[in-house]
C-alpha positions in Angstrom: -35.1 -10.6 -46.9 -37.0 -7.8 -45.1 -40.8 -7.6 -45.1 -41.9 -5.3 -47.9 -45.1 -3.4 -47.2 -47.0 -0.4 -48.5 -47.2 2.9 -46.6 -50.7 2.3 -45.2 -50.2 2.0 -41.5 -52.8 3.6 -39.3 -52.0 6.7 -37.3 -52.6 5.1 -34.0 -50.0 2.4 -34.8 -47.2 4.9 -35.3 -46.2 4.9 -31.7 -45.3 1.2 -32.1 -42.9 2.1 -34.9 -39.4 3.6 -34.9 -37.1 4.2 -37.8 -33.7 2.5 -37.9 -30.8 4.6 -36.8 -28.0 5.2 -39.3 -25.8 2.6 -37.5 -28.6 0.0 -37.6 -29.1 0.6 -41.3 -25.4 0.2 -41.8 -25.4 -3.2 -40.1 -28.1 -4.4 -42.5 -26.0 -3.5 -45.6 -24.7 -6.5 -47.6 -21.1 -5.4 -46.9 -21.6 -6.0 -43.1 -24.8 -7.7 -42.0 -23.3 -7.9 -38.5 -24.5 -10.2 -35.7 -23.5 -10.6 -32.0 -22.8 -14.1 -30.8 -22.4 -14.9 -27.1 -21.6 -18.3 -25.5 -22.6 -18.5 -21.9 -21.4 -21.4 -19.7 -23.9 -22.6 -17.1 -23.1 -24.5 -13.9 -26.2 -26.6 -13.8 -28.5 -28.3 -16.2 -30.8 -25.7 -17.8 -34.6 -25.9 -17.8 -35.9 -24.5 -21.1 -39.4 -23.9 -19.6 -38.0 -21.7 -16.8 -36.0 -19.7 -19.4 -39.0 -19.2 -21.6 -41.1 -18.1 -18.7 -38.4 -15.6 -17.7 -38.2 -14.3 -21.2 -41.9 -13.7 -21.4 -41.8 -11.7 -18.1 -38.7 -9.6 -18.9 -36.8 -9.9 -22.1 -39.5 -9.4 -24.7 -40.7 -6.3 -22.8 -37.9 -4.4 -24.5 -39.1 -2.8 -27.8 -36.1 -4.0 -29.8 -36.7 -7.6 -28.8 -40.4 -7.5 -29.6 -40.1 -5.7 -33.0 -39.5 -6.9 -36.5 -37.7 -5.2 -39.3 -40.1 -3.7 -42.0 -39.0 -1.9 -45.1 -41.0 -0.1 -47.8 -40.6 2.8 -50.2 -38.2 2.8 -53.2 -35.9 -0.2 -53.0 -36.9 -0.8 -49.4 -35.0 2.3 -48.2 -37.5 3.2 -45.6 -36.6 0.8 -42.8 -38.2 0.8 -39.4 -38.9 -1.3 -36.3 -42.6 -2.4 -35.9 -43.8 -4.0 -32.7 -45.2 -7.5 -33.1 -46.5 -10.4 -31.0 -43.5 -12.5 -30.0 -43.8 -16.3 -29.8 -40.9 -17.0 -27.4 -41.0 -20.7 -28.3 -39.9 -19.8 -31.9 -36.8 -18.0 -30.6 -35.7 -20.4 -27.9 -34.2 -23.5 -29.6 -33.3 -26.7 -27.9 -31.5 -29.0 -30.3 -31.5 -32.8 -29.6 -28.0 -33.7 -28.6 -26.7 -37.2 -27.6 -23.5 -36.4 -25.5 -22.7 -40.1 -25.3 -22.0 -40.2 -29.0 -19.7 -37.1 -28.9 -16.1 -37.8 -28.4 -15.0 -34.1 -27.8 -17.7 -31.9 -26.5 -15.6 -28.7 -26.7 -15.0 -29.3 -30.4 -18.7 -30.1 -30.9 -19.6 -26.7 -29.3 -17.2 -24.9 -31.6 -18.6 -26.7 -34.6 -22.2 -25.9 -33.5 -21.4 -22.2 -33.0 -19.6 -22.1 -36.4 -22.6 -23.6 -38.2 -24.9 -21.2 -36.4 -23.0 -18.2 -37.7 -23.6 -19.4 -41.3 -27.4 -19.2 -40.9 -29.0 -15.7 -41.2 -31.7 -14.6 -38.8 -35.3 -14.7 -40.0 -36.2 -11.0 -40.6 -40.0 -11.9 -40.5 -39.7 -11.9 -36.7 -37.6 -10.1 -34.0 -33.9 -10.6 -34.7 -32.7 -12.8 -31.9 -32.3 -16.4 -30.9 -31.3 -18.4 -27.9 -30.0 -21.9 -28.2 -29.9 -24.1 -25.1 -27.4 -27.0 -25.4 -27.7 -29.9 -23.0 -24.0 -30.4 -23.4 -21.3 -30.8 -20.7 -18.0 -29.2 -21.7 -14.7 -28.9 -19.9 -15.8 -25.7 -18.2 -19.6 -25.8 -18.0 -22.4 -28.2 -17.3 -24.7 -26.7 -20.0 -24.3 -24.0 -22.6 -26.5 -21.2 -23.8 -25.8 -19.5 -27.1 -27.3 -16.0 -27.9 -27.4 -14.8 -31.4 -28.6 -11.2 -31.9 -28.4 -8.9 -34.9 -26.1 -5.9 -34.3 -28.8 -3.5 -35.5 -30.7 -4.3 -32.3 -28.0 -2.7 -30.3 -24.3 -2.8 -29.5 -22.5 -5.0 -27.0 -23.0 -2.6 -24.1 -26.7 -2.3 -24.7 -27.3 -6.0 -25.1 -25.0 -6.9 -22.1 -26.9 -4.4 -19.9 -30.2 -5.8 -20.9 -29.1 -9.4 -20.4 -27.6 -8.6 -17.0 -30.8 -6.8 -16.1 -32.5 -10.2 -16.6 -29.9 -11.8 -14.2 -29.7 -11.7 -10.5 -26.9 -12.3 -7.9 -26.6 -16.0 -6.9 -26.0 -14.9 -3.3 -29.2 -12.7 -3.3 -31.7 -13.5 -6.0 -33.5 -10.2 -5.4 -30.5 -8.0 -6.4 -29.3 -7.0 -9.8 -25.6 -7.7 -10.8 -23.1 -5.0 -10.0 -20.1 -3.8 -12.0 -16.7 -2.8 -10.5 -16.6 0.7 -9.2 -14.7 2.9 -11.6 -13.0 5.9 -10.1 -13.3 9.2 -11.9 -10.1 11.0 -11.6 -10.5 14.7 -11.1 -8.8 16.9 -13.6 -5.7 18.7 -12.7 -7.1 21.9 -14.0 -10.0 21.9 -11.6 -7.7 21.1 -8.7 -5.6 24.0 -9.6 -8.7 26.2 -9.6 -9.7 25.2 -6.2 -6.4 25.1 -4.4 -5.4 28.7 -4.8 -6.9 32.1 -5.5 -3.8 34.1 -6.0 -2.8 35.6 -9.3 0.1 33.1 -9.9 -2.2 30.1 -9.3 -4.9 31.4 -11.7 -2.2 32.1 -14.3 -0.8 28.6 -13.9 -4.3 27.2 -14.2 -4.9 29.2 -17.4 -1.6 28.1 -19.0 -2.2 24.5 -18.2 -5.8 24.7 -19.5 -4.5 26.2 -22.8 -1.8 23.5 -23.0 -4.3 20.7 -22.4 -6.6 22.2 -25.1 -3.7 22.3 -27.6 -2.7 18.7 -26.9 -6.4 17.6 -27.2 -6.6 19.4 -30.5 -3.4 18.0 -31.9 -4.3 14.4 -30.8 -7.8 14.8 -32.4 -6.2 16.1 -35.6 -3.7 13.2 -35.7 -6.5 10.6 -35.1 -8.7 12.2 -37.8 -5.7 12.2 -40.2 -4.9 8.6 -39.4 -8.6 7.7 -40.0 -8.6 9.5 -43.3 -5.3 8.0 -44.6 -6.3 4.5 -43.6 -9.6 4.9 -45.4 -7.8 6.1 -48.6 -4.6 4.0 -49.0 -2.6 3.2 -45.8 -2.8 -0.6 -45.4 -1.5 -3.0 -42.8 1.2 -5.5 -43.7 0.0 -8.8 -45.2 0.7 -11.1 -42.2 -0.5 -14.6 -41.4 -3.4 -13.1 -39.3 -4.7 -10.6 -41.9 -7.5 -11.8 -44.0 -8.7 -10.9 -47.5 -11.9 -8.9 -47.1 -13.1 -9.8 -50.6 -13.7 -13.3 -49.4 -15.3 -12.3 -46.1 -18.9 -13.0 -47.3 -18.2 -16.8 -47.7 -15.7 -17.4 -45.0 -16.1 -20.0 -42.4 -15.8 -18.6 -38.8 -14.7 -20.2 -35.6 -15.1 -19.0 -32.1 -12.7 -20.2 -29.3 -12.2 -18.8 -25.8 -9.7 -19.1 -23.0 -10.3 -18.0 -19.3 -7.4 -16.5 -17.4 -7.0 -15.1 -13.9 -8.3 -11.6 -13.5 -6.3 -11.5 -10.2 -3.0 -11.8 -12.2 -4.1 -8.9 -14.4 -4.9 -6.8 -11.4 -1.5 -7.6 -9.8 0.2 -6.4 -13.0 -2.1 -3.3 -13.1 -1.3 -2.3 -9.6 2.5 -2.9 -9.9 2.7 -0.9 -13.2 0.2 1.8 -12.2 -2.0 1.2 -15.2 -5.6 0.2 -16.1 -6.8 -3.3 -16.8 -7.4 -2.3 -20.4 -3.7 -1.2 -20.7 -2.6 -4.6 -19.4 -4.9 -6.5 -21.7 -3.6 -4.5 -24.7 0.0 -5.0 -23.7 -0.5 -8.8 -23.3 -2.3 -8.9 -26.6 0.6 -7.1 -28.3 3.1 -9.6 -26.8 1.0 -12.6 -27.8 0.8 -11.4 -31.4 4.6 -11.0 -31.5 5.0 -14.6 -30.2 2.5 -16.0 -32.7 3.9 -14.2 -35.7 7.4 -15.1 -34.9 6.5 -18.7 -34.8 4.4 -18.5 -38.0 7.1 -16.8 -39.9 9.7 -19.3 -38.5 7.6 -22.2 -39.8 7.8 -20.9 -43.4 10.6 -22.4 -45.4 12.5 -19.3 -46.5 16.2 -19.3 -47.4 16.7 -15.8 -46.2 14.8 -14.4 -43.3 14.9 -10.6 -43.2 16.5 -9.1 -40.2 14.1 -7.5 -37.7 11.2 -8.8 -39.8 8.6 -8.3 -37.0 9.6 -4.7 -36.4 8.7 -3.9 -40.0 5.2 -5.1 -39.6 2.3 -2.6 -39.5 -0.5 -4.2 -37.5 -3.4 -2.1 -36.4 -6.7 -2.8 -34.7 -10.1 -1.1 -35.0 -10.5 -0.6 -31.3 -14.2 -0.1 -30.2 -14.9 2.7 -27.7 -18.2 3.0 -25.8 -19.4 6.6 -26.0 -22.0 6.4 -23.2 -21.4 8.6 -20.1 -22.0 5.5 -17.9 -21.5 1.8 -18.0 -23.6 0.9 -15.0 -26.3 -1.7 -15.2 -29.8 -0.1 -15.6 -33.0 -1.8 -14.9 -35.0 -2.9 -18.0 -37.6 -0.1 -17.6 -35.0 2.6 -16.7 -33.0 1.9 -19.8 -35.8 3.0 -22.2 -36.9 6.1 -20.1 -36.5 9.5 -21.7 -33.4 11.1 -20.3 -31.8 7.9 -19.2 -28.0 8.1 -19.2 -27.8 4.5 -20.6 -28.7 5.1 -24.2 -30.0 2.1 -26.1 -28.7 1.3 -29.6 -25.3 1.5 -31.2 -23.3 4.2 -29.4 -19.7 3.5 -30.1 -16.8 4.8 -32.1 -13.5 3.5 -33.5 -9.9 4.4 -32.9 -7.1 3.0 -35.0 -4.8 1.4 -32.5 -1.3 0.4 -33.7 0.4 -2.7 -32.1 4.2 -2.6 -31.9 5.2 -6.1 -33.0 8.6 -7.2 -31.7 10.2 -9.8 -29.5 11.5 -7.8 -26.5 14.1 -8.7 -23.9 11.9 -6.9 -21.3 8.2 -8.1 -21.6 7.1 -5.1 -19.6 8.0 -2.9 -22.6 4.8 -4.2 -24.3 2.8 -2.7 -21.4 4.6 0.6 -21.5 4.1 1.0 -25.2 0.4 0.1 -25.0 -0.1 2.4 -22.0 1.5 5.3 -23.8 -0.5 4.8 -27.0 -3.9 4.3 -25.4 -3.4 7.3 -23.1 -2.9 9.5 -26.2 -6.0 8.0 -27.8 -8.0 8.8 -24.6 -6.9 12.4 -24.8 -8.6 12.9 -28.1 -12.1 13.2 -29.7 -11.1 10.7 -32.4 -13.7 8.0 -31.4 -16.5 10.6 -31.3 -15.5 11.9 -34.7 -15.8 8.4 -36.3 -19.3 8.1 -34.8 -20.4 11.5 -36.1 -18.7 10.9 -39.4 -20.6 7.7 -40.0 -23.9 9.3 -39.2 -23.3 12.2 -41.5 -22.2 9.9 -44.4 -25.2 7.7 -44.0 -27.7 10.6 -44.0 -26.0 12.6 -46.8 -24.6 10.0 -49.2 -26.7 6.9 -48.4 -26.1 3.4 -47.0 -24.2 2.0 -50.0 -21.5 4.8 -50.0 -21.2 4.7 -46.2 -20.8 0.9 -46.2 -18.1 1.1 -48.9 -16.2 3.7 -46.9 -16.4 1.9 -43.6 -15.6 -1.5 -45.3 -12.5 0.0 -46.9 -11.4 1.5 -43.6 -11.7 -1.8 -41.7 -10.3 -3.9 -44.5 -7.1 -1.8 -44.4 -6.6 -2.8 -40.7 -5.9 -6.3 -39.4 -8.4 -6.9 -36.6 -11.1 -5.7 -34.2 -10.5 -5.4 -30.4 -13.0 -4.7 -27.6 -13.1 -5.1 -23.9 -16.1 -5.2 -21.6 -16.5 -5.1 -17.8 -18.7 -7.8 -16.3 -20.2 -8.6 -12.9 -17.9 -8.8 -9.9 -19.8 -11.7 -8.2 -21.5 -14.8 -9.5 -24.8 -14.2 -11.2 -27.7 -16.5 -12.3 -29.6 -16.5 -15.5 -33.2 -17.2 -14.4 -31.9 -19.4 -11.5 -29.0 -21.0 -13.5 -25.5 -19.9 -12.2 -23.1 -18.7 -14.9 -19.5 -19.8 -15.1 -18.3 -17.7 -18.1 -19.4 -15.3 -20.8 -17.6 -15.5 -24.2 -19.0 -12.9 -26.7 -17.9 -11.6 -30.1 -19.3 -10.1 -33.3 -19.1 -11.1 -36.9 -19.9 -9.8 -40.4 -17.2 -7.2 -40.6 -14.1 -7.7 -42.9 -11.6 -9.0 -40.4 -10.1 -12.5 -40.1 -9.5 -11.9 -36.3 -11.7 -10.4 -33.7 -10.6 -10.4 -30.0 -13.0 -9.6 -27.2 -12.2 -9.6 -23.5 -14.9 -10.1 -20.9 -14.4 -9.9 -17.1 -16.6 -11.9 -14.8 -16.0 -12.4 -11.0 -12.2 -13.1 -10.7 -11.8 -14.3 -14.2 -11.2 -12.8 -17.7 -12.4 -14.6 -20.7 -10.5 -14.0 -24.0 -12.6 -14.7 -27.0 -11.2 -15.1 -30.5 -13.4 -15.1 -33.6 -11.2 -16.2 -36.5 -11.4 -17.2 -40.1 -9.8 -20.7 -40.0 -8.6 -20.4 -43.6 -6.3 -17.6 -42.4 -5.7 -18.6 -38.7 -6.0 -22.4 -38.6 -4.6 -22.7 -35.1 -6.6 -20.2 -32.9 -5.9 -22.3 -29.8 -2.2 -21.8 -30.2 -2.9 -18.0 -30.3 -4.8 -18.5 -27.0 -1.8 -20.4 -25.6 0.5 -17.5 -26.7 -1.9 -15.0 -24.8 -1.6 -17.1 -21.7 2.1 -17.5 -22.0 2.6 -13.8 -22.5 0.5 -13.0 -19.4 2.7 -15.4 -17.4 6.0 -13.9 -18.7 4.8 -10.4 -17.9 3.8 -11.4 -14.4 7.2 -13.1 -13.9 8.9 -9.9 -15.2 7.0 -7.9 -12.6 8.1 -10.2 -9.9 11.7 -10.1 -11.1 12.1 -6.4 -11.1 10.6 -6.2 -7.5 7.8 -3.9 -8.4 5.2 -6.1 -6.9 5.4 -4.7 -3.4 3.9 -6.2 -0.3 1.0 -3.8 -0.2 0.0 -5.0 -3.7 -0.4 -8.6 -2.3 -2.2 -7.3 0.7 -4.6 -5.2 -1.4 -5.4 -8.2 -3.6 -5.7 -10.5 -0.6 -8.1 -8.1 1.1 -10.3 -8.0 -2.0 -10.4 -11.8 -2.1 -11.2 -12.0 1.6 -13.9 -9.4 1.3 -15.5 -11.2 -1.7 -15.4 -14.6 0.2 -17.0 -13.0 3.3 -19.7 -11.4 1.0 -20.4 -14.7 -0.5 -20.6 -16.4 2.9 -23.0 -13.7 4.1 -25.2 -14.3 1.1 -25.3 -18.0 1.8 -26.2 -17.5 5.4 -28.9 -15.0 4.4 -30.5 -17.6 2.1 -30.4 -20.2 4.9 -32.2 -17.8 7.2 
């Protein structure tokens, strides 16, 4: 329950208050109450005292992590953040664990995270917790588990803040860095600069008008898809689609699998796509494998022909609306005019997966690439963001929550992808091995999140085990789909020698960089 107060706060305290944004209010509605959960694998044994000292110096300087939720007015509708004194020891939890009595530490970690997601955060203090587990798993020496309410910020905001508290292992004085993302110049601008004759200007104008028409049509189609999904268009009832009416009481389970980012880059280079295209294509292939097996396990006398092709399976794909995804320093992130806006700045697009077992696995990539390219050439994601804000302000939280809840419950899953550091980073002196994050509280039985880190990609599944009781098999299907697509790339001969050389040069450069950092530390 939020803290109920009367409207008697002094004028000089108002600068320490900020009203909740429409998205933050939506995440506190009973239909959602969304939280972000992040499991971080650590290479060494963690020192809780070091972590708490680091939090006091950096983490709680951020207003959202040093503010509590206060509500007053009629029915507590006036919600705002109020700065408060943070007792870090209340937020950093170190449970007593006896590893010698645990037979399977990986399963114990899954159970611990599952139980943690059942417990709501205490709204009488800032809405975040860090659990430090002295538990050695198959891929980490210790584990840290972050739990943060989604009203505090979206995944990009929180990841930027967490990474701003980290430093490169090779150079403890430097912030982590993300992969450089090329910004392709528009063909229209190139036409404008390459020629000044009349025919060039006419060609530029025709192309500009054509691009505007395509942009308008794509936006209209996405808006129509959004509206129809909200009203009556539902996904097929498949073994991975849950019942949103039971979402409030469902048990959740988080599992992850780490694959080679180098393999994904090889496929990306050979197919001339983005990493996001490859991940979506592999996800589509893995769902096809999984559903084929699940339907095959059912004892039916007559199995409909081309059953998988009749399936409508769509994802609410999250799109970051910020102009930049670079890591900002903690102070810069909150400065007026900063490009890295804090809060929940994302939209949705309805992404259809084409479910089928295909003779050519690369067809999954081509379909995903074609679909996501059309979605990129649209203002659909921005429209959903603006639409939600307008509905919250004009019709209220209850109506907005019902509309968004209906939209998401008519789709099957949530998908998101986030770029991580390109080199090893440390969390207050503790080197990190992997980052597995997700969100829960929305009406989906399956949430898939991809997180890159160094030369690895971590695939995180958050599932309702009453619907998907074998999430590790779905992870196996994801890995097997990646292997089959990579093999298909090799078979068709598209993986040219320069692809190998480019990847090899990247690996050699990374190794040299790491060696230089080690030598620098020794000196």
